[in-house]
N, CA, C and O atoms as a Tinker XYZ file with bonds, in Angstrom:
   476  protein
     1  N     56.521000   47.415000   39.598000    73     2
     2  CA    57.148000   46.564000   38.572000    64     1     3
     3  C     57.519000   46.887000   37.304000    63     2     4     5
     4  O     56.675000   47.295000   36.506000    81     3
     5  N     58.907000   46.734000   36.943000    73     3     6
     6  CA    59.036000   47.339000   35.447000    64     5     7
     7  C     58.906000   46.218000   34.338000    63     6     8     9
     8  O     58.895000   45.015000   34.599000    81     7
     9  N     58.831000   46.631000   33.365000    73     7    10
    10  CA    58.275000   46.221000   32.234000    64     9    11
    11  C     59.147000   44.676000   32.164000    63    10    12    13
    12  O     60.320000   44.575000   32.523000    81    11
    13  N     58.314000   43.515000   31.626000    73    11    14
    14  CA    59.168000   42.326000   31.592000    64    13    15
    15  C     59.771000   42.024000   30.476000    63    14    16    17
    16  O     59.040000   42.444000   29.579000    81    15
    17  N     60.594000   41.584000   30.080000    73    15    18
    18  CA    61.549000   41.294000   28.781000    64    17    19
    19  C     62.381000   40.051000   28.912000    63    18    20    21
    20  O     62.638000   39.369000   29.904000    81    19
    21  N     62.779000   39.920000   27.500000    73    19    22
    22  CA    63.701000   38.693000   27.469000    64    21    23
    23  C     64.865000   39.134000   26.555000    63    22    24    25
    24  O     64.797000   39.584000   25.411000    81    23
    25  N     66.007000   38.888000   27.366000    73    23    26
    26  CA    67.001000   39.235000   26.751000    64    25    27
    27  C     67.880000   37.929000   25.728000    63    26    28    29
    28  O     68.259000   36.875000   26.239000    81    27
    29  N     68.082000   38.258000   24.275000    73    27    30
    30  CA    68.393000   37.319000   23.447000    64    29    31
    31  C     69.781000   37.706000   23.108000    63    30    32    33
    32  O     69.781000   38.783000   22.513000    81    31
    33  N     71.140000   37.136000   23.302000    73    31    34
    34  CA    72.271000   37.490000   23.119000    64    33    35
    35  C     73.026000   36.648000   21.891000    63    34    36    37
    36  O     73.267000   35.466000   22.137000    81    35
    37  N     73.347000   37.079000   20.814000    73    35    38
    38  CA    73.517000   36.306000   19.756000    64    37    39
    39  C     75.164000   36.404000   19.285000    63    38    40    41
    40  O     75.730000   37.488000   19.430000    81    39
    41  N     75.694000   35.580000   18.883000    73    39    42
    42  CA    77.335000   35.715000   18.536000    64    41    43
    43  C     77.304000   36.483000   17.427000    63    42    44    45
    44  O     76.613000   36.087000   16.489000    81    43
    45  N     77.980000   37.628000   17.316000    73    43    46
    46  CA    78.033000   38.490000   15.835000    64    45    47
    47  C     79.217000   37.694000   14.827000    63    46    48    49
    48  O     79.372000   37.899000   13.623000    81    47
    49  N     79.972000   36.757000   15.671000    73    47    50
    50  CA    80.915000   35.986000   14.773000    64    49    51
    51  C     80.570000   35.276000   13.804000    63    50    52    53
    52  O     81.279000   35.141000   12.807000    81    51
    53  N     79.258000   34.636000   13.981000    73    51    54
    54  CA    78.686000   33.578000   13.209000    64    53    55
    55  C     78.412000   34.235000   12.151000    63    54    56    57
    56  O     78.483000   33.512000   11.157000    81    55
    57  N     78.137000   35.263000   11.936000    73    55    58
    58  CA    77.852000   35.910000   10.336000    64    57    59
    59  C     78.913000   36.706000   10.009000    63    58    60    61
    60  O     79.150000   36.716000    8.801000    81    59
    61  N     79.598000   37.347000   10.662000    73    59    62
    62  CA    80.770000   37.969000   10.317000    64    61    63
    63  C     81.913000   37.355000    9.823000    63    62    64    65
    64  O     82.389000   37.641000    8.724000    81    63
    65  N     82.413000   36.465000   10.635000    73    63    66
    66  CA    83.576000   35.958000   10.287000    64    65    67
    67  C     83.387000   34.209000    9.953000    63    66    68    69
    68  O     84.195000   33.630000    9.226000    81    67
    69  N     82.389000   33.602000   10.496000    73    67    70
    70  CA    82.140000   32.395000    9.778000    64    69    71
    71  C     81.479000   31.677000    9.007000    63    70    72    73
    72  O     81.426000   30.467000    8.787000    81    71
    73  N     80.738000   32.998000    8.432000    73    71    74
    74  CA    80.092000   33.121000    6.880000    64    73    75
    75  C     78.442000   32.451000    7.276000    63    74    76    77
    76  O     77.866000   31.874000    6.354000    81    75
    77  N     77.916000   32.522000    8.283000    73    75    78
    78  CA    76.702000   31.929000    8.649000    64    77    79
    79  C     75.739000   32.710000    7.993000    63    78    80    81
    80  O     75.753000   33.916000    8.242000    81    79
    81  N     74.730000   32.183000    7.042000    73    79    82
    82  CA    73.447000   32.819000    6.560000    64    81    83
    83  C     72.872000   33.494000    7.680000    63    82    84    85
    84  O     73.030000   33.081000    8.829000    81    83
    85  N     72.158000   34.595000    7.375000    73    83    86
    86  CA    71.165000   35.399000    8.531000    64    85    87
    87  C     70.321000   34.527000    8.833000    63    86    88    89
    88  O     70.150000   34.330000   10.036000    81    87
    89  N     69.509000   33.714000    7.827000    73    87    90
    90  CA    68.431000   32.943000    8.504000    64    89    91
    91  C     69.110000   31.560000    9.352000    63    90    92    93
    92  O     68.352000   30.957000   10.111000    81    91
    93  N     70.087000   31.234000    9.252000    73    91    94
    94  CA    70.739000   30.301000   10.234000    64    93    95
    95  C     70.942000   30.883000   11.659000    63    94    96    97
    96  O     70.618000   30.268000   12.675000    81    95
    97  N     71.512000   32.137000   11.654000    73    95    98
    98  CA    71.560000   32.711000   13.024000    64    97    99
    99  C     70.469000   33.126000   13.368000    63    98   100   101
   100  O     70.326000   32.877000   14.565000    81    99
   101  N     69.553000   33.666000   12.927000    73    99   102
   102  CA    68.122000   33.734000   13.287000    64   101   103
   103  C     67.415000   32.377000   14.059000    63   102   104   105
   104  O     66.804000   32.361000   15.127000    81   103
   105  N     67.660000   31.471000   13.313000    73   103   106
   106  CA    67.213000   30.079000   13.700000    64   105   107
   107  C     67.685000   29.684000   14.893000    63   106   108   109
   108  O     66.982000   28.977000   15.616000    81   107
   109  N     68.773000   30.028000   15.221000    73   107   110
   110  CA    69.424000   29.749000   16.456000    64   109   111
   111  C     69.059000   30.625000   17.773000    63   110   112   113
   112  O     69.281000   30.267000   18.930000    81   111
   113  N     68.376000   32.004000   17.318000    73   111   114
   114  CA    68.062000   32.844000   18.315000    64   113   115
   115  C     66.520000   32.069000   18.557000    63   114   116   117
   116  O     66.127000   31.808000   19.694000    81   115
   117  N     65.817000   31.785000   17.479000    73   115   118
   118  CA    64.639000   31.163000   17.585000    64   117   119
   119  C     64.139000   29.711000   18.325000    63   118   120   121
   120  O     63.117000   29.414000   18.944000    81   119
   121  N     65.133000   29.097000   18.023000    73   119   122
   122  CA    65.297000   27.912000   19.122000    64   121   123
   123  C     65.671000   28.168000   20.605000    63   122   124   125
   124  O     65.021000   27.779000   21.575000    81   123
   125  N     66.676000   28.794000   20.624000    73   123   126
   126  CA    67.075000   29.355000   22.285000    64   125   127
   127  C     65.409000   29.927000   23.024000    63   126   128   129
   128  O     64.877000   29.591000   24.082000    81   127
   129  N     65.052000   30.674000   22.192000    73   127   130
   130  CA    63.677000   31.180000   23.106000    64   129   131
   131  C     62.580000   30.188000   23.149000    63   130   132   133
   132  O     61.945000   29.979000   24.182000    81   131
   133  N     62.341000   29.542000   21.973000    73   131   134
   134  CA    61.338000   28.463000   22.181000    64   133   135
   135  C     61.878000   27.526000   23.538000    63   134   136   137
   136  O     61.125000   27.260000   24.475000    81   135
   137  N     63.157000   27.129000   23.476000    73   135   138
   138  CA    63.439000   26.395000   24.711000    64   137   139
   139  C     63.402000   27.087000   25.834000    63   138   140   141
   140  O     62.957000   26.392000   26.747000    81   139
   141  N     63.706000   28.264000   26.190000    73   139   142
   142  CA    63.570000   28.706000   27.217000    64   141   143
   143  C     62.264000   28.738000   28.072000    63   142   144   145
   144  O     62.040000   28.444000   29.246000    81   143
   145  N     61.414000   29.246000   26.961000    73   143   146
   146  CA    59.606000   29.324000   27.255000    64   145   147
   147  C     59.474000   27.907000   27.776000    63   146   148   149
   148  O     59.043000   27.828000   28.927000    81   147
   149  N     59.759000   26.777000   27.156000    73   147   150
   150  CA    59.371000   25.751000   27.531000    64   149   151
   151  C     60.107000   25.002000   28.981000    63   150   152   153
   152  O     59.589000   24.080000   29.610000    81   151
   153  N     61.340000   25.613000   29.282000    73   151   154
   154  CA    62.197000   25.023000   30.436000    64   153   155
   155  C     61.336000   25.887000   31.566000    63   154   156   157
   156  O     60.975000   25.163000   32.493000    81   155
   157  N     60.976000   27.114000   31.680000    73   155   158
   158  CA    60.547000   28.232000   32.467000    64   157   159
   159  C     58.888000   28.423000   32.565000    63   158   160   161
   160  O     58.341000   29.339000   33.177000    81   159
   161  N     58.162000   27.289000   31.782000    73   159   162
   162  CA    56.898000   27.594000   31.403000    64   161   163
   163  C     56.007000   28.052000   32.626000    63   162   164   165
   164  O     55.063000   28.834000   32.508000    81   163
   165  N     56.336000   27.586000   33.587000    73   163   166
   166  CA    55.479000   27.464000   34.916000    64   165   167
   167  C     55.889000   28.688000   35.645000    63   166   168   169
   168  O     55.361000   29.033000   36.702000    81   167
   169  N     56.608000   29.177000   35.200000    73   167   170
   170  CA    57.510000   30.742000   36.281000    64   169   171
   171  C     56.598000   31.761000   36.010000    63   170   172   173
   172  O     56.370000   31.967000   34.818000    81   171
   173  N     55.978000   32.499000   36.903000    73   171   174
   174  CA    55.217000   33.132000   37.194000    64   173   175
   175  C     55.695000   34.541000   36.107000    63   174   176   177
   176  O     54.781000   34.877000   35.353000    81   175
   177  N     56.551000   35.076000   36.019000    73   175   178
   178  CA    56.984000   36.019000   34.822000    64   177   179
   179  C     56.885000   35.384000   33.621000    63   178   180   181
   180  O     56.531000   36.134000   32.710000    81   179
   181  N     57.071000   34.299000   33.331000    73   179   182
   182  CA    56.935000   33.629000   31.996000    64   181   183
   183  C     55.536000   33.540000   31.624000    63   182   184   185
   184  O     55.269000   33.448000   30.425000    81   183
   185  N     54.477000   33.558000   32.606000    73   183   186
   186  CA    53.128000   33.555000   32.455000    64   185   187
   187  C     52.606000   34.724000   32.292000    63   186   188   189
   188  O     51.682000   34.935000   31.506000    81   187
   189  N     53.348000   35.926000   33.290000    73   187   190
   190  CA    53.118000   37.208000   32.866000    64   189   191
   191  C     53.325000   37.806000   31.268000    63   190   192   193
   192  O     52.472000   38.478000   30.688000    81   191
   193  N     54.405000   37.482000   30.797000    73   191   194
   194  CA    54.922000   37.789000   29.728000    64   193   195
   195  C     53.882000   37.148000   28.388000    63   194   196   197
   196  O     53.561000   37.848000   27.428000    81   195
   197  N     53.510000   35.876000   28.539000    73   195   198
   198  CA    52.944000   34.780000   27.950000    64   197   199
   199  C     51.243000   35.648000   27.688000    63   198   200   201
   200  O     50.540000   35.714000   26.680000    81   199
   201  N     51.100000   36.064000   28.720000    73   199   202
   202  CA    49.506000   36.702000   28.798000    64   201   203
   203  C     49.070000   37.628000   28.078000    63   202   204   205
   204  O     47.890000   37.975000   28.035000    81   203
   205  N     50.180000   38.218000   27.311000    73   203   206
   206  CA    50.109000   39.494000   26.755000    64   205   207
   207  C     50.866000   39.230000   25.639000    63   206   208   209
   208  O     51.933000   39.843000   25.634000    81   207
   209  N     50.618000   38.357000   24.478000    73   207   210
   210  CA    51.390000   38.026000   23.330000    64   209   211
   211  C     51.692000   39.188000   22.615000    63   210   212   213
   212  O     52.887000   39.334000   22.361000    81   211
   213  N     50.705000   40.299000   22.111000    73   211   214
   214  CA    50.966000   41.107000   21.114000    64   213   215
   215  C     51.964000   42.074000   21.926000    63   214   216   217
   216  O     52.341000   43.073000   21.314000    81   215
   217  N     52.424000   41.887000   23.214000    73   215   218
   218  CA    53.052000   43.088000   23.811000    64   217   219
   219  C     54.292000   42.643000   24.286000    63   218   220   221
   220  O     54.991000   43.358000   25.003000    81   219
   221  N     54.673000   41.320000   23.879000    73   219   222
   222  CA    56.238000   40.779000   24.158000    64   221   223
   223  C     57.192000   41.786000   23.907000    63   222   224   225
   224  O     57.135000   42.702000   23.087000    81   223
   225  N     58.226000   41.453000   24.854000    73   223   226
   226  CA    59.189000   42.772000   24.765000    64   225   227
   227  C     60.782000   41.708000   24.792000    63   226   228   229
   228  O     61.128000   40.917000   25.669000    81   227
   229  N     61.421000   42.031000   23.637000    73   227   230
   230  CA    62.724000   41.326000   23.632000    64   229   231
   231  C     63.653000   42.189000   23.259000    63   230   232   233
   232  O     63.402000   43.054000   22.420000    81   231
   233  N     64.907000   42.058000   23.863000    73   231   234
   234  CA    66.356000   42.906000   23.583000    64   233   235
   235  C     67.136000   41.819000   22.985000    63   234   236   237
   236  O     67.561000   40.823000   23.570000    81   235
   237  N     67.290000   42.167000   21.591000    73   235   238
   238  CA    68.482000   41.173000   20.890000    64   237   239
   239  C     69.933000   41.942000   21.001000    63   238   240   241
   240  O     70.039000   43.018000   20.413000    81   239
   241  N     70.773000   41.550000   21.554000    73   239   242
   242  CA    72.085000   41.884000   21.592000    64   241   243
   243  C     73.006000   40.957000   20.921000    63   242   244   245
   244  O     72.705000   39.799000   20.630000    81   243
   245  N     74.186000   41.534000   20.676000    73   243   246
   246  CA    75.228000   41.224000   20.051000    64   245   247
   247  C     76.389000   40.884000   21.052000    63   246   248   249
   248  O     76.671000   41.711000   21.920000    81   247
   249  N     77.102000   39.645000   20.960000    73   247   250
   250  CA    78.446000   39.399000   21.440000    64   249   251
   251  C     79.334000   38.792000   20.784000    63   250   252   253
   252  O     79.095000   37.915000   19.953000    81   251
   253  N     80.475000   39.213000   21.107000    73   251   254
   254  CA    81.625000   39.047000   20.317000    64   253   255
   255  C     81.752000   37.841000   19.422000    63   254   256   257
   256  O     81.690000   37.830000   18.193000    81   255
   257  N     81.989000   36.567000   20.453000    73   255   258
   258  CA    82.060000   35.212000   19.869000    64   257   259
   259  C     82.012000   34.120000   21.011000    63   258   260   261
   260  O     81.700000   34.503000   22.139000    81   259
   261  N     82.255000   32.991000   20.828000    73   259   262
   262  CA    81.952000   31.645000   22.066000    64   261   263
   263  C     82.549000   31.812000   23.353000    63   262   264   265
   264  O     82.028000   31.455000   24.410000    81   263
   265  N     83.848000   32.461000   23.205000    73   263   266
   266  CA    84.440000   32.801000   24.508000    64   265   267
   267  C     83.688000   33.795000   25.359000    63   266   268   269
   268  O     83.418000   33.448000   26.509000    81   267
   269  N     83.377000   34.789000   25.006000    73   267   270
   270  CA    82.551000   35.782000   25.700000    64   269   271
   271  C     81.152000   35.404000   26.145000    63   270   272   273
   272  O     80.676000   35.797000   27.210000    81   271
   273  N     80.271000   34.327000   24.955000    73   271   274
   274  CA    79.194000   33.921000   25.470000    64   273   275
   275  C     79.301000   33.091000   26.580000    63   274   276   277
   276  O     78.417000   33.171000   27.433000    81   275
   277  N     80.227000   32.303000   26.730000    73   275   278
   278  CA    80.714000   31.461000   27.810000    64   277   279
   279  C     80.818000   31.849000   28.965000    63   278   280   281
   280  O     80.492000   31.165000   29.935000    81   279
   281  N     81.479000   33.472000   29.048000    73   279   282
   282  CA    81.955000   34.180000   30.387000    64   281   283
   283  C     80.453000   34.638000   30.880000    63   282   284   285
   284  O     80.010000   34.530000   32.024000    81   283
   285  N     79.693000   35.246000   29.575000    73   283   286
   286  CA    78.171000   35.819000   30.253000    64   285   287
   287  C     77.319000   34.775000   30.652000    63   286   288   289
   288  O     76.407000   35.093000   31.415000    81   287
   289  N     77.430000   33.398000   30.247000    73   287   290
   290  CA    76.555000   32.342000   30.779000    64   289   291
   291  C     77.178000   31.988000   32.208000    63   290   292   293
   292  O     76.334000   31.599000   33.016000    81   291
   293  N     78.175000   32.033000   32.562000    73   291   294
   294  CA    78.965000   31.655000   33.883000    64   293   295
   295  C     78.575000   32.808000   34.836000    63   294   296   297
   296  O     78.196000   32.601000   35.989000    81   295
   297  N     78.708000   34.226000   34.196000    73   295   298
   298  CA    78.008000   35.086000   35.341000    64   297   299
   299  C     76.677000   34.865000   35.557000    63   298   300   301
   300  O     76.360000   34.553000   36.705000    81   299
   301  N     75.677000   34.966000   34.585000    73   299   302
   302  CA    74.640000   34.532000   34.919000    64   301   303
   303  C     74.216000   33.089000   35.599000    63   302   304   305
   304  O     73.079000   33.088000   36.071000    81   303
   305  N     74.857000   32.033000   35.702000    73   303   306
   306  CA    74.958000   31.275000   36.424000    64   305   307
   307  C     74.961000   31.495000   37.929000    63   306   308   309
   308  O     74.127000   31.156000   38.768000    81   307
   309  N     76.255000   32.229000   38.073000    73   307   310
   310  CA    76.554000   32.885000   39.421000    64   309   311
   311  C     75.505000   33.417000   40.092000    63   310   312   313
   312  O     75.238000   33.200000   41.274000    81   311
   313  N     74.831000   34.205000   39.244000    73   311   314
   314  CA    74.001000   35.119000   40.000000    64   313   315
   315  C     72.237000   34.808000   39.979000    63   314   316   317
   316  O     71.247000   35.530000   40.093000    81   315
   317  N     72.476000   33.251000   39.759000    73   315   318
   318  CA    71.147000   32.754000   39.452000    64   317   319
   319  C     69.901000   33.330000   38.640000    63   318   320   321
   320  O     68.710000   33.296000   38.948000    81   319
   321  N     70.475000   33.831000   37.595000    73   319   322
   322  CA    69.733000   34.411000   36.524000    64   321   323
   323  C     69.558000   33.274000   35.291000    63   322   324   325
   324  O     70.454000   32.966000   34.505000    81   323
   325  N     68.118000   32.695000   35.311000    73   323   326
   326  CA    67.775000   31.496000   34.567000    64   325   327
   327  C     67.886000   31.908000   33.249000    63   326   328   329
   328  O     67.304000   32.941000   32.916000    81   327
   329  N     68.610000   31.206000   32.349000    73   327   330
   330  CA    68.535000   31.183000   30.856000    64   329   331
   331  C     68.889000   29.880000   30.305000    63   330   332   333
   332  O     69.031000   28.820000   30.915000    81   331
   333  N     69.012000   30.122000   29.043000    73   331   334
   334  CA    69.233000   28.917000   28.209000    64   333   335
   335  C     70.432000   29.155000   27.352000    63   334   336   337
   336  O     70.257000   30.091000   26.572000    81   335
   337  N     71.569000   28.593000   27.272000    73   335   338
   338  CA    72.742000   28.703000   26.475000    64   337   339
   339  C     72.488000   27.585000   25.177000    63   338   340   341
   340  O     72.806000   26.399000   25.270000    81   339
   341  N     71.941000   28.111000   24.121000    73   339   342
   342  CA    71.813000   27.066000   22.811000    64   341   343
   343  C     73.054000   26.883000   22.317000    63   342   344   345
   344  O     73.919000   27.745000   22.162000    81   343
   345  N     73.126000   25.459000   22.019000    73   343   346
   346  CA    74.364000   24.786000   21.760000    64   345   347
   347  C     73.850000   23.926000   20.297000    63   346   348   349
   348  O     73.034000   23.005000   20.308000    81   347
   349  N     74.503000   24.444000   19.125000    73   347   350
   350  CA    74.033000   23.890000   18.197000    64   349   351
   351  C     74.783000   22.407000   17.888000    63   350   352   353
   352  O     75.972000   22.120000   18.023000    81   351
   353  N     73.575000   21.507000   17.391000    73   351   354
   354  CA    74.161000   20.209000   17.517000    64   353   355
   355  C     74.001000   19.951000   15.897000    63   354   356   357
   356  O     73.121000   20.557000   15.286000    81   355
   357  N     74.912000   18.999000   15.197000    73   355   358
   358  CA    75.853000   18.060000   15.868000    64   357   359
   359  C     77.168000   19.082000   16.135000    63   358   360   361
   360  O     77.993000   18.721000   16.974000    81   359
   361  N     77.332000   20.144000   15.541000    73   359   362
   362  CA    78.528000   20.806000   15.715000    64   361   363
   363  C     78.878000   21.042000   17.289000    63   362   364   365
   364  O     80.074000   21.102000   17.575000    81   363
   365  N     78.146000   21.146000   18.079000    73   363   366
   366  CA    78.381000   21.265000   19.491000    64   365   367
   367  C     78.909000   22.854000   19.633000    63   366   368   369
   368  O     79.894000   23.007000   20.356000    81   367
   369  N     78.289000   24.142000   18.951000    73   367   370
   370  CA    78.515000   25.160000   18.745000    64   369   371
   371  C     77.793000   25.966000   19.669000    63   370   372   373
   372  O     76.619000   26.118000   19.332000    81   371
   373  N     78.210000   26.684000   21.012000    73   371   374
   374  CA    77.464000   27.624000   21.512000    64   373   375
   375  C     77.214000   28.962000   20.491000    63   374   376   377
   376  O     78.130000   29.651000   20.041000    81   375
   377  N     76.146000   29.117000   20.296000    73   375   378
   378  CA    75.621000   30.225000   19.484000    64   377   379
   379  C     74.915000   31.169000   20.117000    63   378   380   381
   380  O     75.370000   32.252000   19.747000    81   379
   381  N     74.063000   31.321000   20.860000    73   379   382
   382  CA    73.478000   32.211000   21.486000    64   381   383
   383  C     72.689000   31.848000   23.235000    63   382   384   385
   384  O     72.605000   30.723000   23.727000    81   383
   385  N     72.348000   32.759000   23.688000    73   383   386
   386  CA    71.888000   32.543000   25.337000    64   385   387
   387  C     70.604000   33.467000   25.138000    63   386   388   389
   388  O     70.635000   34.573000   24.598000    81   387
   389  N     69.419000   32.817000   25.678000    73   387   390
   390  CA    68.455000   33.599000   26.147000    64   389   391
   391  C     67.774000   33.787000   27.511000    63   390   392   393
   392  O     67.370000   32.686000   27.885000    81   391
   393  N     67.558000   34.513000   28.181000    73   391   394
   394  CA    67.211000   34.623000   29.233000    64   393   395
   395  C     65.628000   34.206000   29.534000    63   394   396   397
   396  O     64.849000   34.319000   28.587000    81   395
   397  N     65.195000   33.803000   30.613000    73   395   398
   398  CA    63.771000   33.585000   30.696000    64   397   399
   399  C     63.278000   34.965000   30.836000    63   398   400   401
   400  O     64.150000   35.819000   30.993000    81   399
   401  N     61.686000   35.463000   30.804000    73   399   402
   402  CA    61.422000   36.633000   31.038000    64   401   403
   403  C     61.547000   37.183000   32.137000    63   402   404   405
   404  O     61.148000   36.337000   32.938000    81   403
   405  N     61.929000   38.298000   32.826000    73   403   406
   406  CA    62.371000   39.011000   34.045000    64   405   407
   407  C     61.935000   40.308000   33.610000    63   406   408   409
   408  O     61.896000   40.700000   32.444000    81   407
   409  N     61.510000   41.138000   34.965000    73   407   410
   410  CA    61.619000   42.506000   35.087000    64   409   411
   411  C     62.919000   42.933000   34.429000    63   410   412   413
   412  O     64.023000   42.414000   34.592000    81   411
   413  N     62.598000   43.987000   33.642000    73   411   414
   414  CA    63.745000   44.508000   33.144000    64   413   415
   415  C     64.989000   45.233000   34.109000    63   414   416   417
   416  O     66.148000   45.349000   33.712000    81   415
   417  N     64.530000   45.663000   35.364000    73   415   418
   418  CA    65.409000   46.299000   36.092000    64   417   419
   419  C     66.171000   45.319000   37.142000    63   418   420   421
   420  O     67.115000   45.663000   37.854000    81   419
   421  N     65.520000   43.911000   37.093000    73   419   422
   422  CA    66.508000   42.755000   37.724000    64   421   423
   423  C     67.514000   42.147000   37.037000    63   422   424   425
   424  O     68.377000   41.436000   37.552000    81   423
   425  N     67.389000   42.486000   35.574000    73   423   426
   426  CA    68.508000   41.803000   35.020000    64   425   427
   427  C     69.420000   42.854000   34.164000    63   426   428   429
   428  O     70.635000   42.667000   34.103000    81   427
   429  N     68.817000   43.953000   33.510000    73   427   430
   430  CA    69.329000   44.866000   32.717000    64   429   431
   431  C     70.811000   45.125000   33.036000    63   430   432   433
   432  O     71.576000   45.370000   32.104000    81   431
   433  N     71.242000   45.087000   34.257000    73   431   434
   434  CA    72.739000   45.371000   34.519000    64   433   435
   435  C     73.441000   44.375000   33.869000    63   434   436   437
   436  O     74.566000   44.789000   33.592000    81   435
   437  N     73.260000   43.261000   33.513000    73   435   438
   438  CA    74.238000   42.359000   33.349000    64   437   439
   439  C     74.284000   42.388000   31.509000    63   438   440   441
   440  O     74.939000   41.466000   31.023000    81   439
   441  N     73.778000   43.158000   30.729000    73   439   442
   442  CA    73.573000   43.258000   29.508000    64   441   443
   443  C     73.763000   44.668000   28.917000    63   442   444   445
   444  O     73.410000   44.891000   27.759000    81   443
   445  N     74.449000   45.858000   29.881000    73   443   446
   446  CA    74.584000   46.993000   29.646000    64   445   447
   447  C     75.522000   47.161000   28.548000    63   446   448   449
   448  O     75.482000   48.058000   27.705000    81   447
   449  N     76.435000   46.148000   28.639000    73   447   450
   450  CA    77.856000   46.732000   27.907000    64   449   451
   451  C     77.819000   45.929000   26.384000    63   450   452   453
   452  O     78.750000   45.911000   25.578000    81   451
   453  N     76.447000   45.255000   26.219000    73   451   454
   454  CA    76.499000   44.788000   24.641000    64   453   455
   455  C     75.538000   45.730000   23.699000    63   454   456   457
   456  O     74.688000   46.468000   24.197000    81   455
   457  N     75.753000   45.630000   22.355000    73   455   458
   458  CA    75.160000   46.753000   21.795000    64   457   459
   459  C     73.967000   45.756000   20.881000    63   458   460   461
   460  O     74.146000   44.561000   20.648000    81   459
   461  N     72.917000   46.436000   20.506000    73   459   462
   462  CA    71.978000   45.853000   19.798000    64   461   463
   463  C     72.543000   45.094000   18.497000    63   462   464   465
   464  O     73.434000   45.625000   17.835000    81   463
   465  N     72.072000   43.986000   18.183000    73   463   466
   466  CA    72.438000   43.207000   17.182000    64   465   467
   467  C     72.320000   43.918000   16.111000    63   466   468   469
   468  O     71.338000   44.650000   15.993000    81   467
   469  N     73.325000   43.848000   15.081000    73   467   470
   470  CA    73.360000   44.264000   13.522000    64   469   471
   471  C     73.872000   43.318000   12.739000    63   470   472   473
   472  O     74.866000   42.657000   13.041000    81   471
   473  N     73.132000   43.183000   11.545000    73   471   474
   474  CA    73.946000   42.264000   10.597000    64   473   475
   475  C     73.754000   42.700000    9.198000    63   474   476
   476  O     74.317000   42.100000    8.282000    81   475
């Protein structure tokens, strides 16, 4: 089995064009990571991922905007890739998406076209 990873996909436009501070963008990813671990806590891959806290592996990627994030979300749903789309309230703005932990070779193909997040 390949390394278990969690993919975190963050909207680049939040900071670049909407003026969100870095801390606010990071908070969105933190919220989504916490939520997805809670939602899929009893999943075998999640338990394996949590069993070695000092060696967790996340891949943090950038996506252009909300439309692209929604497109990715729909593709993951179509292919039964479990994830959490974080929608910030009360603004009702989708800000990021995080997968539950998966073996990298099972999900990597969905994320190949995205680059690592740079702010």
